C-alpha positions as CSV (number, residue, x, y, z in Angstrom):
1,X,-59.9,49.7,-6.4
2,X,-61.1,46.9,-8.7
3,X,-63.4,45.6,-6.0
4,X,-65.3,48.9,-6.0
5,X,-65.6,48.8,-9.8
6,X,-66.9,45.2,-9.5
7,X,-69.4,46.2,-6.9
8,X,-70.8,48.9,-9.2
9,X,-70.8,46.9,-12.4
10,X,-73.8,44.6,-11.9
11,X,-76.5,47.0,-10.6
12,X,-78.5,46.5,-13.8
13,X,-78.9,42.8,-13.0
14,X,-82.0,41.7,-11.1
15,X,-79.9,38.9,-9.4
16,X,-76.2,38.5,-9.0
17,X,-74.6,35.1,-8.1
18,X,-70.9,35.3,-7.2
19,X,-69.2,32.0,-7.9
20,X,-66.1,30.8,-5.9
21,X,-62.8,32.4,-6.8
22,X,-60.0,30.0,-7.9
23,X,-56.4,31.1,-8.4
24,X,-54.9,30.6,-11.9
25,X,-51.4,29.6,-10.8
26,X,-50.9,32.7,-8.6
27,X,-51.0,32.8,-4.8
28,X,-54.5,33.6,-3.4
29,X,-55.0,37.2,-2.1
30,X,-55.9,37.2,1.5
31,X,-59.4,38.5,2.1
32,X,-60.4,38.4,-1.6
33,X,-63.1,35.9,-2.0
34,X,-66.6,35.5,-3.3
35,X,-68.1,36.8,-0.1
36,X,-66.1,40.0,-0.2
37,X,-67.2,40.7,-3.8
38,X,-70.8,40.0,-2.9
39,X,-70.5,42.4,0.0
40,X,-69.2,45.1,-2.4
41,X,-72.2,44.7,-4.6
42,X,-74.5,45.0,-1.6
43,X,-72.6,48.1,-0.4
44,X,-73.5,49.9,-3.6
45,X,-77.2,49.1,-3.1
46,X,-77.8,45.9,-5.0
47,X,-80.7,44.1,-3.4
48,X,-80.3,40.5,-4.6
49,X,-76.7,39.2,-4.4
50,X,-75.8,35.7,-3.4
51,X,-72.6,33.6,-3.0
52,X,-72.7,30.3,-4.7
53,X,-71.6,27.1,-3.0
54,X,-69.7,24.7,-5.3
55,X,-69.4,25.6,-9.0
56,X,-70.3,22.0,-10.0
57,X,-73.8,22.4,-8.3
58,X,-74.5,25.9,-9.5
59,X,-76.5,24.9,-12.6
60,X,-78.7,22.7,-10.5
61,X,-79.3,25.6,-8.0
62,X,-80.1,28.0,-10.9
63,X,-82.5,25.6,-12.6
64,X,-84.7,25.7,-9.4
65,X,-84.7,29.6,-9.5
66,X,-85.0,30.8,-13.0
67,X,-88.4,31.3,-14.7
68,X,-89.6,31.4,-18.3
69,X,-88.2,34.6,-19.9
70,X,-85.3,35.1,-17.6
71,X,-81.9,35.9,-19.1
72,X,-78.9,34.2,-17.5
73,X,-75.4,35.5,-18.2
74,X,-72.2,33.8,-17.1
75,X,-69.1,35.9,-16.9
76,X,-65.6,34.9,-15.9
77,X,-62.1,34.0,-17.0
78,X,-62.3,30.4,-16.1
79,X,-64.7,27.5,-16.7
80,X,-67.8,29.3,-15.4
81,X,-69.1,29.1,-19.0
82,X,-69.8,25.4,-18.4
83,X,-72.5,26.5,-15.9
84,X,-74.5,28.0,-18.8
85,X,-74.1,24.8,-20.8
86,X,-75.2,22.7,-17.9
87,X,-78.1,24.9,-17.1
88,X,-79.4,24.7,-20.7
89,X,-79.1,20.9,-20.6
90,X,-81.0,20.8,-17.3
91,X,-83.8,23.1,-18.5
92,X,-84.1,21.0,-21.7
93,X,-84.4,17.9,-19.5
94,X,-80.8,16.8,-19.6
95,X,-78.9,17.6,-16.5
96,X,-75.6,16.2,-18.0
97,X,-74.5,13.3,-20.0
98,X,-74.5,11.1,-16.9
99,X,-78.0,12.2,-15.9
100,X,-79.5,12.0,-19.4
101,X,-82.8,10.1,-19.3
102,X,-83.0,6.9,-21.4
103,X,-84.9,7.0,-24.7
104,X,-88.6,7.0,-24.0
105,X,-90.0,3.6,-24.5
106,X,-93.2,2.9,-26.5
107,X,-95.9,2.9,-23.8
108,X,-99.2,1.3,-23.6
109,X,-102.2,3.7,-23.6
110,X,-102.5,5.6,-20.3
111,X,-104.8,4.1,-17.7
112,X,-108.0,5.8,-16.8
113,X,-108.6,7.4,-20.1
114,X,-111.7,9.5,-20.3
115,X,-114.7,8.3,-22.3
116,X,-117.0,10.0,-24.8
117,X,-115.7,13.5,-23.8
118,X,-111.9,13.3,-23.8
119,X,-109.8,15.2,-21.3
120,X,-108.3,17.2,-24.2
121,X,-111.7,18.3,-25.4
122,X,-112.6,19.6,-22.0
123,X,-109.7,22.1,-22.0
124,X,-109.3,22.8,-25.7
125,X,-111.0,26.2,-25.6
126,X,-109.6,27.4,-22.2
127,X,-106.9,30.0,-21.7
128,X,-103.6,28.1,-21.5
129,X,-101.8,25.2,-23.2
130,X,-103.0,21.7,-23.5
131,X,-100.3,19.0,-24.3
132,X,-102.0,15.7,-25.4
133,X,-100.2,12.4,-24.7
134,X,-97.4,14.4,-23.0
135,X,-94.5,12.4,-21.7
136,X,-94.4,12.6,-17.9
137,X,-90.7,12.0,-18.1
138,X,-90.5,15.7,-18.8
139,X,-92.5,16.6,-15.7
140,X,-90.6,14.9,-12.9
141,X,-87.1,14.7,-11.5
142,X,-87.1,10.9,-11.7
143,X,-87.8,11.3,-15.5
144,X,-89.8,8.1,-15.4
145,X,-93.4,7.1,-16.4
146,X,-95.7,6.9,-19.3
147,X,-97.6,9.8,-21.0
148,X,-100.4,11.9,-19.5
149,X,-103.7,11.9,-21.4
150,X,-103.4,15.7,-21.4
151,X,-101.3,18.1,-19.4
152,X,-103.1,21.4,-19.0
153,X,-101.1,24.6,-18.2
154,X,-103.7,27.3,-17.4
155,X,-103.0,30.9,-18.0
156,X,-105.5,32.2,-15.4
157,X,-107.3,31.3,-12.3
158,X,-110.6,31.3,-14.2
159,X,-109.2,28.7,-16.7
160,X,-107.9,26.5,-13.9
161,X,-111.3,26.6,-12.1
162,X,-113.3,26.0,-15.3
163,X,-111.1,23.0,-16.2
164,X,-111.7,21.4,-12.8
165,X,-115.4,22.2,-12.9
166,X,-115.8,20.6,-16.4
167,X,-113.8,17.5,-15.4
168,X,-116.0,17.0,-12.3
169,X,-119.1,17.3,-14.5
170,X,-117.8,14.7,-17.0
171,X,-116.3,12.4,-14.4
172,X,-112.8,12.9,-15.6
173,X,-109.9,12.7,-13.1
174,X,-107.9,15.8,-12.4
175,X,-104.4,15.6,-10.9
176,X,-102.5,18.8,-9.9
177,X,-98.8,18.7,-9.9
178,X,-96.0,21.2,-9.0
179,X,-92.4,20.9,-10.0
180,X,-92.5,17.1,-10.0
181,X,-89.6,16.7,-7.6
182,X,-91.3,14.1,-5.4
183,X,-93.4,12.2,-7.9
184,X,-93.2,8.6,-9.2
185,X,-95.3,8.2,-12.3
186,X,-96.4,4.7,-13.4
187,X,-95.0,3.3,-16.6
188,X,-98.5,3.1,-18.1
189,X,-98.9,6.9,-17.6
190,X,-101.8,9.0,-16.2
191,X,-105.3,9.3,-17.4
192,X,-107.5,12.4,-17.3
193,X,-106.2,15.9,-16.9
194,X,-102.8,16.7,-15.2
195,X,-103.1,20.3,-14.2
196,X,-99.8,22.1,-13.9
197,X,-99.8,25.8,-13.0
198,X,-97.2,27.4,-15.3
199,X,-95.6,30.8,-15.8
200,X,-98.9,32.6,-15.2
201,X,-98.6,31.5,-11.6
202,X,-94.9,32.3,-11.1
203,X,-95.3,35.9,-9.8
204,X,-93.8,36.9,-6.4
205,X,-95.1,40.0,-4.7
206,X,-93.6,41.5,-1.5
207,X,-95.8,43.7,0.7
208,X,-94.4,46.2,3.2
209,X,-95.8,44.4,6.2
210,X,-93.9,41.2,5.6
211,X,-96.5,39.4,3.6
212,X,-95.3,37.6,0.5
213,X,-97.8,36.6,-2.2
214,X,-96.5,33.8,-4.4
215,X,-98.0,32.1,-7.4
216,X,-98.0,28.3,-6.9
217,X,-95.5,27.8,-9.7
218,X,-92.8,30.1,-8.3
219,X,-89.6,28.2,-7.5
220,X,-89.2,27.9,-3.7
221,X,-85.5,28.8,-4.0
222,X,-86.3,31.9,-5.9
223,X,-88.8,33.1,-3.3
224,X,-86.3,32.5,-0.5
225,X,-83.5,34.4,-2.3
226,X,-85.6,37.4,-3.1
227,X,-87.0,37.5,0.4
228,X,-83.5,37.5,2.0
229,X,-82.3,40.1,-0.5
230,X,-85.1,42.4,0.8
231,X,-84.2,41.8,4.4
232,X,-87.2,39.4,5.1
233,X,-86.0,36.4,7.0
234,X,-87.5,33.0,8.0
235,X,-87.2,31.1,4.7
236,X,-83.5,30.4,5.0
237,X,-84.2,27.1,6.8
238,X,-85.7,25.8,3.5
239,X,-82.5,26.3,1.6
240,X,-81.7,23.5,-0.9
241,X,-85.3,22.2,-1.2
242,X,-86.1,21.9,-5.0
243,X,-89.4,22.4,-6.7
244,X,-92.2,25.0,-6.6
245,X,-93.6,26.7,-3.6
246,X,-97.0,25.2,-4.3
247,X,-95.6,21.6,-4.1
248,X,-93.7,22.5,-1.0
249,X,-96.9,23.8,0.7
250,X,-98.9,20.6,-0.1
251,X,-96.3,18.3,1.6
252,X,-95.2,20.9,4.2
253,X,-91.7,20.6,2.9
254,X,-88.9,21.3,5.3
255,X,-85.5,20.5,6.7
256,X,-84.4,19.6,10.2
257,X,-84.3,23.4,10.8
258,X,-87.9,24.3,9.8
259,X,-91.0,23.7,7.6
260,X,-92.8,26.0,5.2
261,X,-96.1,25.5,7.0
262,X,-94.8,27.6,9.8
263,X,-94.7,30.6,7.5
264,X,-98.0,30.2,5.6
265,X,-100.8,32.6,6.4
266,X,-103.3,31.5,3.7
267,X,-103.6,29.6,0.4
268,X,-105.8,30.3,-2.5
269,X,-106.9,27.6,-5.0
270,X,-109.7,25.6,-6.6
271,X,-111.7,23.1,-4.6
272,X,-113.3,19.8,-5.6
273,X,-116.4,21.7,-7.0
274,X,-114.4,24.0,-9.2
275,X,-114.8,27.0,-6.8
276,X,-112.0,29.5,-6.1
277,X,-111.6,29.6,-2.4
278,X,-109.1,30.8,0.3
279,X,-108.1,28.8,3.3
280,X,-106.3,30.2,6.4
281,X,-103.0,28.5,7.2
282,X,-104.2,27.7,10.7
283,X,-106.9,25.5,9.2
284,X,-104.6,23.4,7.1
285,X,-103.3,21.3,10.0
286,X,-99.6,21.4,8.9
287,X,-97.7,18.4,10.4
288,X,-94.5,16.6,9.5
289,X,-94.6,16.3,5.7
290,X,-98.3,16.6,5.5
291,X,-101.2,19.1,5.4
292,X,-104.9,19.2,4.8
293,X,-104.4,20.6,1.3
294,X,-104.7,17.3,-0.5
295,X,-107.4,16.0,1.8
296,X,-109.5,19.1,0.9
297,X,-109.0,18.4,-2.7
298,X,-107.5,21.9,-3.2
299,X,-105.5,22.8,-6.3
300,X,-103.2,25.6,-5.2
301,X,-102.8,28.7,-7.2
302,X,-101.4,31.2,-4.7
303,X,-99.6,31.0,-1.3
304,X,-99.4,33.8,1.2
305,X,-96.4,33.8,3.6
306,X,-95.5,36.1,6.5
307,X,-91.9,36.9,7.2
308,X,-90.0,39.2,9.6
309,X,-87.4,41.9,9.0
310,X,-83.9,40.7,10.1
311,X,-80.2,40.3,9.3
312,X,-80.1,39.5,5.6
313,X,-76.3,38.7,5.7
314,X,-76.8,36.3,8.6
315,X,-79.8,34.7,6.8
316,X,-77.9,34.4,3.6
317,X,-75.0,32.7,5.4
318,X,-77.4,30.3,7.2
319,X,-79.0,29.4,3.9
320,X,-75.6,28.7,2.4
321,X,-74.7,26.5,5.4
322,X,-77.9,24.5,5.1
323,X,-77.5,24.1,1.4
324,X,-73.9,23.1,1.8
325,X,-74.8,20.4,4.3
326,X,-77.5,19.0,2.0
327,X,-75.0,18.9,-0.9
328,X,-72.5,17.0,1.3
329,X,-75.0,14.5,2.6
330,X,-77.3,13.8,-0.3
331,X,-76.7,12.5,-3.8
332,X,-76.5,15.0,-6.7
333,X,-76.4,14.8,-10.5
334,X,-78.6,11.7,-10.4
335,X,-82.3,11.1,-11.3
336,X,-84.0,11.0,-8.0
337,X,-87.1,12.3,-6.2
338,X,-85.6,13.3,-2.8
339,X,-86.4,11.4,0.3
340,X,-88.5,8.3,-0.4
341,X,-89.8,7.7,3.1
342,X,-90.8,9.9,5.9
343,X,-88.8,9.6,9.1
344,X,-90.7,7.5,11.7
345,X,-91.2,9.1,15.1
346,X,-87.8,9.4,16.9
347,X,-86.0,7.6,14.1
348,X,-84.3,8.4,10.8
349,X,-85.5,6.5,7.7
350,X,-82.0,6.8,6.1
351,X,-80.3,5.3,9.2
352,X,-82.8,2.4,9.3
353,X,-82.3,1.7,5.6
354,X,-78.5,1.9,6.1
355,X,-78.6,-0.4,9.1
356,X,-80.7,-2.8,7.1
357,X,-77.8,-3.2,4.6
358,X,-79.6,-1.5,1.7
359,X,-77.1,1.0,0.4
360,X,-76.3,0.1,-3.2
361,X,-79.0,-2.5,-3.5
362,X,-80.8,-2.5,-6.8
363,X,-83.8,-3.8,-8.6
364,X,-83.0,-3.5,-12.3
365,X,-82.0,0.1,-13.0
366,X,-83.4,1.3,-9.6
367,X,-80.7,1.7,-6.9
368,X,-80.5,2.7,-3.3
369,X,-78.0,5.6,-3.1
370,X,-74.6,4.9,-1.6
371,X,-74.5,8.5,-0.3
372,X,-77.9,8.5,1.5
373,X,-80.0,5.4,1.8
374,X,-83.3,7.3,1.8
375,X,-82.7,8.3,-1.8
376,X,-83.4,6.0,-4.7
377,X,-81.8,6.7,-8.1
378,X,-83.0,5.8,-11.6
379,X,-80.1,4.6,-13.7
380,X,-80.1,4.1,-17.5
381,X,-83.0,1.9,-18.6
382,X,-84.8,2.2,-15.3
383,X,-88.6,1.9,-15.1
384,X,-91.1,3.2,-12.6
385,X,-92.0,-0.4,-11.8
386,X,-88.4,-1.1,-10.8
387,X,-88.5,1.9,-8.5
388,X,-91.7,0.6,-7.0
389,X,-90.2,-2.9,-6.6
390,X,-87.2,-1.4,-4.8
391,X,-89.4,0.7,-2.5
392,X,-91.2,-2.5,-1.5
393,X,-88.0,-4.4,-0.9
394,X,-86.7,-1.5,1.3
395,X,-90.0,-1.5,3.3
396,X,-89.9,-5.2,3.8
397,X,-86.2,-5.3,4.9
398,X,-86.8,-2.5,7.5
399,X,-89.9,-4.3,8.9
400,X,-88.1,-7.6,9.0
401,X,-85.1,-6.3,10.9
402,X,-86.5,-3.4,13.0
403,X,-90.3,-4.0,13.1
404,X,-90.8,-0.4,12.0
405,X,-93.2,0.5,9.1
406,X,-92.0,3.1,6.6
407,X,-94.5,5.6,5.1
408,X,-93.9,7.0,1.7
409,X,-92.9,10.6,1.3
410,X,-92.8,10.6,-2.5
411,X,-96.1,10.6,-4.2
412,X,-97.0,7.7,-6.6
413,X,-99.2,8.7,-9.6
414,X,-101.0,6.5,-12.0
415,X,-100.5,3.2,-10.1
416,X,-103.3,0.8,-9.6
417,X,-104.5,0.1,-6.0
418,X,-102.3,-2.6,-4.5
419,X,-99.2,-1.8,-6.6
420,X,-97.7,0.2,-3.8
421,X,-99.1,-1.3,-0.6
422,X,-99.5,0.7,2.6
423,X,-96.4,0.8,4.9
424,X,-95.5,-2.5,6.5
425,X,-97.2,-2.7,9.9
426,X,-97.0,-6.4,10.6
427,X,-100.6,-7.0,9.4
């Protein structure tokens, strides 16, 4: 039977993603669908097989899961080849022609530049890569903002620790970032060192007792998929959340079904003094979209999770349902940074913004999404200052109409104090 041959054909692949099956003029065959073919692969012992949702969103999902050095092959008789093209565009910083960022403007020098000893000098001899005057448009999903004085991508824990220790000694600011999916970078850019854990911190190790040790740069979606493939469940509630697991831990990312903080046993990173330390999860005070990680001044390098053995098929199905729901209710193929505001207690920020008549409202190239009002999108020619202006307009409207203050969920970077005032509280 062809289905059996299909099931045996892909065992050499680390991961198999089965796209939806579409008839080419013929009548569909009852019972033959992507789930059946995925089950066939699993029946022949493949440990990491997944069923894709919509073909149009597959490149976006893959971009959150692949790492440097991965080989991605698309096979099929139809238009699946377009997924490869779209993935290449996305990884190069162009999700599609409609999502292409505008030409980078000539920016003023970044604020907060270091003095006699430059940020670049501090990391020049350390293991890793230093990118001087690096456009932050390439580091965030908004694709906005001016250049970083230097982006440092360390190749080891020792290099990360030494970079921070030197910066502290010289009074140079260090800002750690993850995948950049919840950052708004100021148009003037960012001074000092922007520390971005790279491929050296992308390893994922599974222990027999359910512990998972993840480098901070590992894509959250990739960790979830590999865990489910091995029969470890608990992460499926995080399906559809973009970015790295380090960034997810810092903000305690989650959905209405669960948060990552519930799974974290410990984190390892560099503290404000440049020391490598480990902190137990119970001491990080995980709460709704917050944790003590930033307050401790901790730059994450490794996260330890604990998972349980369970039904991998059911977990995979649940992940698909959650991801499909997010795809239906949130904007895609746009330049955005996810939810802009946290949900106030007992309320939904999106509903408050919608009831305030803000869907579709714009400030220049910044616009409130028509799909979900808690998402702001950056259109062609948009600037970070326009996003900031729209944020303030949204806050003011919700306060005026509902007397509820909205707190930011996205993280502003490089703005002067007062450019993004605290949430409206009537004072």
